[in-house]
C-alpha positions in Angstrom: -7.0 -23.1 -23.5 -9.4 -23.4 -20.6 -9.2 -26.4 -18.3 -12.6 -28.2 -18.2 -12.0 -29.1 -14.6 -10.2 -27.7 -11.5 -6.5 -28.3 -11.1 -5.5 -31.6 -9.5 -4.6 -31.2 -5.8 -1.4 -33.2 -5.9 -0.7 -32.6 -2.2 -4.0 -34.2 -1.2 -3.5 -37.1 -3.6 -0.7 -38.8 -1.8 -1.5 -38.1 1.9 -2.5 -41.2 3.8 -6.1 -41.1 4.8 -5.3 -41.9 8.4 -2.5 -39.6 9.3 -1.0 -36.2 8.7 2.3 -37.0 10.4 5.8 -38.4 9.6 4.4 -41.9 9.6 4.4 -41.9 5.8 8.0 -41.5 4.7 6.9 -41.7 1.1 4.6 -38.7 1.5 7.4 -36.7 3.2 9.9 -37.5 0.4 7.7 -36.8 -2.6 5.4 -34.0 -1.7 7.2 -31.4 0.3 7.8 -28.5 -2.2 10.6 -27.0 -0.1 11.9 -27.7 3.4 14.5 -26.3 5.7 17.2 -28.9 6.4 20.6 -28.8 8.0 23.2 -29.0 5.2 26.9 -29.0 5.0 28.0 -25.3 5.0 31.6 -26.0 3.9 33.2 -23.7 1.3 32.0 -25.6 -1.8 31.3 -23.8 -5.1 27.7 -22.8 -5.4 27.0 -24.9 -8.5 28.1 -28.1 -6.7 25.3 -27.7 -4.2 22.7 -28.2 -6.9 21.7 -31.6 -8.2 18.8 -33.3 -9.9 16.4 -35.2 -7.7 15.6 -38.7 -9.1 11.8 -38.6 -8.6 9.7 -40.6 -11.1 6.9 -38.9 -13.0 3.7 -38.9 -11.1 1.0 -41.4 -12.1 -2.5 -40.4 -10.8 -5.1 -43.0 -11.4 -8.1 -40.7 -11.3 -10.3 -39.9 -14.2 -8.4 -36.8 -15.2 -5.3 -36.0 -17.2 -1.9 -37.1 -16.0 0.7 -34.8 -14.6 4.4 -35.2 -15.4 7.5 -33.6 -13.9 9.5 -31.5 -16.2 12.3 -30.5 -13.7 13.3 -30.8 -10.0 16.3 -29.0 -8.5 17.6 -28.9 -4.9 20.2 -26.6 -3.3 20.7 -27.8 0.3 17.3 -26.7 1.9 15.8 -25.1 -1.2 13.8 -27.4 -3.5 11.8 -26.5 -6.7 9.8 -29.0 -8.6 7.6 -28.1 -11.7 4.8 -30.4 -12.9 2.5 -29.9 -15.9 -0.4 -31.8 -17.5 1.0 -34.4 -19.9 -0.9 -32.8 -22.8 0.9 -29.5 -22.2 4.4 -30.9 -22.0 5.2 -30.7 -25.7 4.4 -26.9 -25.7 7.1 -26.2 -23.0 10.5 -25.2 -24.2 13.7 -23.2 -23.4 14.1 -24.6 -19.9 16.9 -22.8 -18.0 17.8 -23.0 -14.3 19.7 -20.4 -12.2 20.8 -20.8 -8.6 21.9 -18.2 -6.1 23.4 -18.9 -2.7 23.1 -16.1 -0.1 24.0 -18.0 3.0 27.3 -17.9 4.9 29.9 -15.7 3.2 27.2 -14.6 0.8 27.4 -17.7 -1.4 26.7 -20.9 0.5 23.4 -22.4 -0.5 21.7 -23.0 2.9 20.0 -19.8 2.0 19.2 -18.5 -1.5 17.1 -19.4 -4.5 16.5 -21.8 -7.4 14.8 -20.1 -10.4 13.4 -21.7 -13.5 12.9 -20.0 -16.9 10.6 -21.6 -19.5 8.3 -20.8 -22.3 4.7 -22.1 -22.6 3.8 -21.6 -26.2 5.1 -18.1 -26.9 5.0 -16.7 -23.3 8.0 -16.7 -21.0 7.4 -17.8 -17.4 9.8 -17.6 -14.4 9.4 -19.4 -11.1 11.6 -18.5 -8.1 11.8 -20.7 -5.0 13.8 -19.1 -2.1 14.8 -19.4 1.5 15.8 -16.1 3.0 17.7 -15.1 6.1 15.9 -16.1 9.3 15.6 -14.2 12.6 13.1 -11.9 14.4 15.6 -9.4 15.8 15.3 -5.7 14.9 17.0 -5.2 11.5 16.8 -8.9 10.4 14.2 -7.8 7.8 16.9 -5.6 6.2 19.0 -8.7 5.7 16.0 -10.4 4.0 15.6 -7.3 1.7 19.3 -7.6 0.8 18.8 -11.3 0.0 15.9 -10.4 -2.4 18.0 -7.8 -4.1 21.0 -10.2 -4.5 18.7 -12.9 -6.0 17.4 -10.3 -8.5 21.0 -9.2 -9.3 22.6 -12.6 -9.7 19.9 -14.7 -11.3 21.0 -15.1 -14.9 19.5 -17.7 -17.4 21.2 -17.0 -20.7 24.7 -15.6 -20.2 25.3 -15.8 -24.0 23.0 -13.3 -25.7 20.1 -15.0 -27.6 17.5 -13.1 -29.4 14.2 -13.0 -27.6 15.4 -15.3 -24.8 15.0 -14.0 -21.2 18.3 -13.3 -19.4 17.1 -11.9 -16.1 14.0 -12.4 -13.9 12.2 -9.3 -15.2 12.7 -10.3 -18.8 9.8 -12.7 -18.3 6.1 -11.9 -18.9 4.7 -14.0 -16.0 6.7 -14.5 -12.8 5.9 -16.4 -9.5 8.1 -16.0 -6.4 7.5 -18.5 -3.6 9.2 -20.0 -0.6 10.2 -19.3 3.0 10.7 -15.6 2.8 11.1 -15.5 6.6 9.5 -12.1 7.1 8.1 -11.8 10.7 5.4 -9.7 12.5 6.4 -6.5 14.3 4.6 -7.3 17.5 5.4 -8.9 20.8 4.7 -12.6 21.3 1.8 -12.1 23.6 0.1 -9.4 21.4 0.5 -11.6 18.3 -1.3 -14.4 20.1 -4.1 -12.1 21.0 -4.8 -11.4 17.3 -4.5 -15.1 16.6 -7.0 -16.1 19.3 -9.5 -13.6 17.7 -8.7 -14.8 14.2 -8.1 -11.1 13.4 -5.9 -11.7 10.3 -6.4 -8.3 8.9 -5.3 -6.5 12.1 -2.4 -8.9 12.5 -1.3 -8.5 8.8 -1.0 -4.8 9.3 2.1 -5.5 11.3 3.6 -8.0 8.8 7.2 -7.0 7.8 6.8 -7.9 4.2 3.7 -5.8 3.8 5.5 -2.9 5.6 8.6 -3.2 3.3 6.3 -3.4 0.2 4.5 -0.3 1.3 7.8 1.6 1.8 8.9 0.6 -1.7 12.0 -1.2 -0.4 11.5 -4.3 -2.6 9.1 -6.2 -4.9 7.9 -3.0 -6.6 4.9 -3.9 -8.8 4.4 -7.4 -7.3 1.1 -8.6 -5.9 0.0 -11.1 -3.3 -3.4 -12.5 -2.5 -5.4 -11.6 0.6 -4.2 -13.5 3.6 -7.2 -15.1 5.4 -5.3 -17.9 7.2 -3.3 -18.2 10.4 0.5 -17.5 10.5 2.3 -20.5 9.0 5.3 -20.6 11.5 6.3 -21.9 14.0 4.2 -25.0 14.9 5.0 -28.0 16.9 5.6 -30.9 14.5 2.5 -33.1 14.1 0.4 -30.6 16.0 -2.0 -27.7 15.4 -0.4 -25.7 18.2 2.4 -23.1 18.0 5.7 -23.6 19.9 4.9 -23.0 23.5 6.3 -20.4 26.0 8.8 -22.8 27.4 12.3 -21.4 26.7 13.7 -24.8 25.9 11.2 -25.3 23.1 12.7 -22.6 21.0 9.8 -20.1 21.2 9.1 -18.0 18.1 6.5 -15.3 17.5 4.1 -16.8 14.9 4.5 -15.2 11.5 3.6 -15.6 7.8 7.0 -16.8 6.7 5.8 -18.8 3.7 4.5 -16.6 0.9 3.6 -16.6 -2.8 3.9 -13.4 -5.0 3.4 -12.8 -8.7 4.4 -10.2 -11.2 3.2 -9.4 -14.7 0.0 -8.8 -16.6 -2.3 -11.6 -17.7 -2.3 -13.5 -14.4 -5.4 -13.8 -12.2 -5.2 -15.3 -8.7 -8.0 -17.8 -8.1 -7.1 -18.9 -4.5 -4.5 -18.4 -1.8 -4.6 -20.6 1.2 -2.7 -22.7 3.6 -2.8 -26.5 3.8 -3.1 -28.5 7.0 0.0 -30.7 6.6 1.9 -31.2 9.8 5.1 -32.6 8.5 7.3 -29.7 9.8 7.2 -26.6 11.9 5.8 -24.7 8.8 2.4 -24.9 7.2 2.6 -25.0 3.4 0.9 -22.3 1.3 -0.8 -22.9 -2.1 -1.9 -20.5 -4.8 -3.9 -21.1 -8.0 -3.5 -18.7 -10.9 -5.2 -18.4 -14.3 -2.6 -17.1 -16.8 -2.9 -16.0 -20.4 -0.4 -17.3 -22.9 0.3 -16.3 -26.5 -0.1 -19.0 -29.1 1.6 -18.6 -32.5 -0.1 -20.2 -35.5 2.2 -20.8 -38.5 -0.9 -21.6 -40.7 -2.4 -18.2 -39.8 0.9 -16.5 -40.6 1.1 -18.1 -44.0 -2.5 -17.2 -44.8 -1.8 -13.6 -43.6 1.1 -13.3 -46.1 -1.4 -13.9 -48.9 -4.0 -11.3 -47.8 -4.9 -8.5 -50.2 -5.1 -5.0 -48.8 -8.9 -5.2 -48.6 -8.7 -8.5 -46.6 -6.2 -7.0 -44.2 -8.5 -4.1 -43.5 -11.4 -6.5 -42.9 -9.3 -8.6 -40.5 -8.1 -5.6 -38.5 -11.7 -4.4 -38.1 -12.7 -7.8 -36.9 -9.9 -8.0 -34.3 -10.8 -4.7 -32.7 -13.6 -6.6 -30.9 -11.7 -9.8 -30.2 -8.7 -11.1 -28.3 -7.5 -13.7 -30.7 -4.3 -15.6 -30.0 -4.7 -15.5 -26.2 -5.6 -18.6 -24.1 -6.1 -19.2 -20.4 -3.8 -21.5 -18.7 -4.3 -22.8 -15.1 -1.3 -22.7 -12.8 -1.2 -24.1 -9.3 
């Protein structure tokens, strides 16, 4: 299945033509994929922090297929929403959600993850949206590493064993991990701004904490990320293209690529990885577009195969040596 046209840019669809600010409450409510908010950090059970968001299915009046929402979940400041083309909805099954809180006392949901497991045709996908421990002090990256490991350990989709159904993150064939990972840059504030003024993203990225931790093999073994050719996504002045200033009262932070998207599994090809100039918060959102292969099972072909003679089977095997039948391309964004 190959899309005859590029994926619809849903972020751009709803932005008012005249502003990129908080002036449009509707745009803020509907189109932020995840956002850090101040939530109640009382000792409530983790599951009680999760609820469905009552957002109507999107209606896009442009000459292209409609998108529909299949699930939205929020846990304090973590929000995951999955949308698909309407024509694809009937081929999506086995929806399961798992939440993990790693905030205060190790369980409160102001930090943590929401993960979705689902099958598209016969291929299992997993999407993890997270918000990890903040901070740019020495050793804070180790806390973020611990958050990632805890999310891997505690994310469970099917507690009761079901044949062929994924139970953990790594039981899926295609996995996408996104969110505010909060990894910083191991450089002083002034030196970081020197790289930014020169737009030397490659030189600056060499000091990125997540890249360093990946290189050391401390986490995300086997995962991939696109080339970063855009400015650090944090920390901006709201409604501005400028980073937080040097004034102590403004809460100065060294700019960093806190917002990331990673993938795991064969059969996924990254088409684009970029930031979007939305100024609704102190972060700049990041988008990624993937082309993913999915397996499609045909009951008619199976019934026909059961009636093959030995000679027909040999002919079919010879033919398939030079083909990739049963695999289709699916666009993800």
